[in-house]
N, C-alpha and C positions, 0 to 999 in steps of 0.2 A: 465878322471885325470886331476885337477889339475895344476897351472907349476908350476915350478921349484922357492921356496921359496910359494909361497899359497897353508897353511894346512889345509885352509876352512872345504876342505869333510870331511880329516881322524881325524877329532873333533871329531865323535861317536864313532870311534874301539879306539882309541889316548883316551879315557874318559874311553873305556871300564878293555883296558887294562890296565890303573895308580889302577884299583877296583881291577881285576883280582893279581897285583901286593899285595896289600897292603889289603885286605881278603884273600888273599888264600899262597902265596909263604912268605911273615912274617910270618903266624902266624905256616907252619910247613913246611920243605927244601923236597921234595920228596928226597929223595936218590933211582932211579934208571926209568929212561924212561920211562917206562911199570904207577909208580906210580904215574909221573906227567902228563901219559895221562890220568886215573881215573882222574887222581883231577879235572884236568881241566874239563872232563867231569862231574863226579858231578855239579865242581862250578855249569858250563852255567847254568845245569839240577837247581841250585837253585834260578841263578839271577834272570834266565824265569819265574820260577812256583811259586819256595816261596817264595821269598823277598820283601813285602810289602812293597810296594810306596806310599808313603802323595798325590805328585801330582794326581796320578793314584787313589784319592778316595779310598784311603788304598788295597785297587787290587794291585794281583802282575802285572807281563803287560802281560799276555801269562792273565786270569783274568779277566784283565781288557777288553780285546780285544777277546774275546769271548763272552764280555757285551754286549760293542761299536757293533756288529756289528749281533746280536741276533734282 
């Protein structure tokens, strides 16, 4: 953990949560805690397996990782 006032190690997760809020919560607000849990689970799966990133040569993060280690 960084010291108080230094948030450099939180940048990755803060970026993810910002993307989650922008793409999931602002499109459809869940009406129960079960719907919220299922929606976040589905979004995390989409974020890792289906989302295409141009910086990863047009692959999803999982596809890129598999190709890089093979």
